C-alpha positions as CSV (number, residue, x, y, z in Angstrom):
1,M,28.2,8.5,56.8
2,P,27.9,12.2,56.0
3,T,31.0,14.2,54.9
4,P,32.2,16.8,57.5
5,V,32.9,19.3,54.8
6,V,30.6,19.9,51.8
7,N,30.7,22.1,48.7
8,A,29.1,21.9,45.3
9,T,31.7,19.5,43.9
10,I,31.7,17.2,46.9
11,A,27.9,17.2,46.9
12,A,27.9,16.1,43.3
13,Q,30.4,13.3,44.0
14,M,28.5,12.0,47.0
15,A,25.3,12.0,44.9
16,H,26.9,9.7,42.2
17,R,24.7,6.9,40.9
18,S,25.0,4.8,37.8
19,I,22.5,6.0,35.2
20,R,21.6,3.4,32.6
21,A,18.6,5.1,31.0
22,Y,18.7,8.4,29.2
23,T,16.3,10.8,27.5
24,S,16.5,11.7,23.8
25,E,17.8,15.2,24.7
26,P,21.3,15.7,23.2
27,V,24.1,16.6,25.5
28,G,25.2,19.5,23.3
29,E,28.4,20.1,21.4
30,D,29.7,22.8,23.8
31,T,29.2,20.4,26.8
32,V,30.9,17.5,25.0
33,A,33.9,19.7,24.1
34,T,34.1,20.9,27.7
35,L,33.9,17.4,29.1
36,L,36.7,16.2,26.8
37,E,38.9,19.2,27.7
38,V,38.4,18.5,31.4
39,A,39.2,14.9,31.0
40,C,42.4,15.7,29.2
41,H,43.5,18.0,32.1
42,G,43.6,15.3,34.7
43,A,46.9,14.3,36.4
44,T,49.2,12.2,34.2
45,S,52.0,9.9,35.2
46,S,55.4,11.4,34.3
47,F,53.6,13.8,31.8
48,Q,53.3,10.8,29.4
49,Q,49.6,11.5,28.7
50,Q,48.9,7.9,27.7
51,V,45.2,8.1,27.1
52,T,43.0,8.7,24.0
53,I,39.3,9.2,24.3
54,I,37.1,8.1,21.4
55,R,33.6,9.6,21.0
56,V,31.3,7.1,19.3
57,L,28.8,8.6,16.9
58,D,28.5,6.0,14.1
59,P,25.5,3.7,14.9
60,S,27.3,0.7,13.4
61,V,30.4,1.3,15.6
62,R,28.1,1.8,18.7
63,E,26.4,-1.5,17.9
64,Q,29.7,-3.3,18.0
65,I,30.5,-1.7,21.4
66,H,27.0,-2.8,22.5
67,L,27.7,-6.4,21.4
68,A,31.0,-6.4,23.2
69,S,29.5,-5.2,26.4
70,G,26.4,-7.4,26.4
71,Q,24.5,-4.6,28.1
72,P,21.3,-3.4,26.4
73,Y,21.5,0.2,27.5
74,V,24.8,0.6,25.6
75,G,23.0,0.2,22.3
76,G,20.7,2.7,20.6
77,E,21.2,6.4,20.3
78,R,20.6,7.8,23.8
79,G,23.4,9.3,25.8
80,E,26.9,10.1,24.5
81,L,29.2,7.0,24.3
82,F,32.9,7.4,25.0
83,V,35.6,4.7,25.0
84,L,38.8,5.6,27.0
85,V,41.9,3.9,25.6
86,V,45.2,3.3,27.3
87,D,47.5,4.6,24.5
88,L,51.1,3.8,24.4
89,H,51.0,3.9,20.6
90,R,51.4,7.6,20.3
91,N,54.6,7.7,22.4
92,A,56.0,4.7,20.5
93,L,55.6,6.7,17.3
94,I,57.3,9.7,18.9
95,R,60.2,7.5,20.0
96,E,60.5,5.8,16.6
97,R,60.7,9.2,14.9
98,A,63.4,10.2,17.3
99,G,65.4,7.0,16.8
100,A,64.8,5.9,20.4
101,P,63.9,2.3,21.3
102,V,60.3,1.4,22.0
103,E,61.2,-1.4,24.5
104,P,60.1,0.6,27.5
105,L,56.6,0.7,26.1
106,E,56.4,-3.1,26.3
107,R,56.9,-3.1,30.1
108,T,53.9,-3.8,32.4
109,A,54.9,-0.8,34.5
110,L,54.4,1.6,31.6
111,F,51.0,0.0,30.8
112,L,49.9,0.5,34.4
113,Q,50.9,4.2,34.2
114,G,48.7,4.4,31.1
115,V,45.9,2.8,33.1
116,E,46.3,5.4,35.8
117,D,46.2,8.2,33.2
118,T,43.1,6.7,31.7
119,M,41.1,6.2,34.8
120,I,41.9,9.7,36.1
121,A,40.7,11.1,32.8
122,A,37.5,9.1,33.1
123,Q,36.8,10.2,36.6
124,N,37.5,13.8,35.7
125,L,34.9,13.5,32.9
126,V,32.4,11.9,35.2
127,V,32.7,14.5,37.9
128,A,32.4,17.3,35.4
129,A,29.4,15.7,33.8
130,E,27.6,15.1,37.1
131,S,28.4,18.7,38.2
132,L,26.4,19.8,35.2
133,G,23.4,17.6,36.2
134,L,24.1,14.9,33.7
135,G,24.0,11.2,34.4
136,T,26.9,8.8,33.8
137,T,27.8,5.1,34.0
138,Y,31.1,3.3,33.6
139,L,31.2,0.5,31.1
140,G,33.7,-2.0,32.3
141,S,31.6,-4.5,30.4
142,I,33.3,-3.7,27.1
143,L,36.2,-5.9,28.2
144,G,33.8,-8.8,27.7
145,D,35.0,-8.7,24.0
146,A,38.0,-6.4,23.8
147,P,39.0,-7.7,20.4
148,R,35.6,-6.6,19.0
149,V,36.1,-3.1,20.5
150,I,39.7,-2.9,19.1
151,A,38.4,-3.8,15.6
152,A,35.4,-1.5,15.7
153,L,37.5,1.5,16.8
154,G,40.5,0.7,14.5
155,L,42.8,0.7,17.5
156,P,46.5,0.2,16.6
157,T,49.0,-1.9,18.6
158,R,50.1,-0.6,22.0
159,T,46.6,0.5,22.8
160,F,43.9,-1.0,24.9
161,P,40.2,0.0,25.4
162,L,40.1,0.1,29.2
163,V,36.6,1.4,29.9
164,G,33.5,3.0,28.3
165,L,31.4,5.8,29.5
166,L,27.8,6.8,28.9
167,V,26.8,10.4,29.6
168,G,23.4,12.0,29.1
169,H,20.3,13.4,30.5
170,R,18.8,11.1,33.1
171,A,15.7,9.1,32.4
172,Q,15.8,7.4,35.8
173,E,16.5,8.2,39.4
174,P,17.8,5.1,41.1
175,Q,18.5,4.8,44.8
176,Y,21.9,5.5,46.2
177,K,23.8,2.2,46.6
178,P,25.5,2.0,50.0
179,R,29.2,1.7,50.2
180,L,31.4,-0.3,52.6
181,P,32.1,1.5,55.9
182,R,35.1,3.8,55.9
183,E,36.7,1.8,58.8
184,I,36.9,-1.2,56.4
185,T,38.2,0.5,53.3
186,C,40.4,3.3,54.9
187,A,43.2,3.0,57.5
188,V,46.2,4.8,58.9
189,D,49.8,3.4,58.6
190,A,48.7,-0.2,58.0
191,Y,46.2,-2.4,56.2
192,P,42.8,-2.6,58.1
193,E,42.2,-6.1,59.4
194,L,38.7,-7.2,58.3
195,E,38.3,-9.4,61.4
196,A,38.4,-6.3,63.6
197,H,35.3,-4.9,61.8
198,L,33.0,-7.8,61.4
199,D,30.1,-6.0,63.2
200,A,30.4,-3.1,60.7
201,L,30.5,-5.6,57.9
202,A,27.3,-7.3,59.2
203,D,25.6,-3.9,59.4
204,Y,26.7,-3.1,55.9
205,D,25.3,-6.5,54.6
206,A,22.0,-5.6,56.1
207,S,21.9,-2.2,54.4
208,V,22.8,-3.8,51.0
209,A,20.1,-6.4,51.4
210,Q,17.6,-3.7,52.2
211,Y,18.7,-1.6,49.2
212,Y,18.1,-4.5,46.8
213,D,14.8,-5.4,48.5
214,L,13.5,-1.9,48.1
215,R,14.8,-1.6,44.5
216,D,13.1,-4.8,43.3
217,A,11.2,-6.9,45.8
218,S,10.7,-9.6,43.2
219,S,14.4,-10.3,42.6
220,R,17.0,-12.2,44.6
221,V,18.2,-10.2,47.6
222,D,21.8,-10.9,48.5
223,A,24.0,-9.2,51.1
224,F,27.4,-7.8,49.9
225,T,29.4,-10.7,51.3
226,E,27.0,-13.2,49.7
227,Q,27.4,-11.5,46.4
228,M,31.2,-11.6,46.7
229,A,31.1,-15.3,47.6
230,R,28.6,-16.3,44.9
231,A,29.2,-14.0,41.9
232,L,32.7,-12.5,42.0
233,G,34.4,-13.2,38.7
234,G,31.4,-14.6,37.0
235,G,30.7,-11.9,34.4
236,A,31.9,-12.0,30.8
237,A,34.3,-9.1,31.4
238,S,35.8,-10.8,34.5
239,Q,36.4,-14.0,32.5
240,A,37.8,-12.4,29.3
241,P,41.4,-13.4,28.3
242,V,42.7,-9.9,28.9
243,L,46.3,-10.8,29.2
244,E,46.2,-12.5,25.8
245,V,44.7,-9.4,24.2
246,L,47.3,-7.2,25.9
247,R,50.1,-9.2,24.5
248,S,48.6,-9.3,21.0
249,Q,48.6,-5.5,21.3
250,L,52.3,-5.6,22.2
251,L,51.6,-4.5,25.8
252,C,52.7,-6.1,29.1
253,L,55.4,-8.2,27.3
254,R,57.7,-7.9,30.3
């Protein structure tokens, strides 16, 4: 569905695609500095600023992130790799220096506020990068082995590597993947009942099946609902013992 109002920013957002192949052309230090500055200027819950962004340059560290993710395009040297970390450690240190208790930082609510900060920063970085003509892809796959990422990046307690990002010059132009119809995902005043929009869901299933068929006619073609029924929760990141890792990092203890 086309957007009724368009400007350059909205056009870039609507053109988003996950780019998993990059050229050898570097992003450039000025661009990297700008992207990091933009990311840090996102909205932050209660001004807590509970996010740290780590740029990965060491090939040995990148290889560990690659192994944690299990995705081949994470390895190598192409594209800038960032890991966005939910960071309650910094504020814990500030409170300790002030003689204040750190107990609030053990609450799940505080961790979720850090998650909000981190994903807002990530999306700010992505929108900025794509507005400059760069390609991006989120790497939720790093949660497949969060302890490996924590060790590779030397993350202290009260931190958690929430998501990775690859940013670079595109070496592919994939098709746009269709999204669920707005009447299914957006509503006014009350939750939208799926049963009232089964025709729209069926049409969406057909468009998704066509997308995958056009992308690779030799591979299995599944509609959206078939994918959710068959594959949801099957990936390594979806099966990882995240709660155990969080508690070992002194997060979400209450």
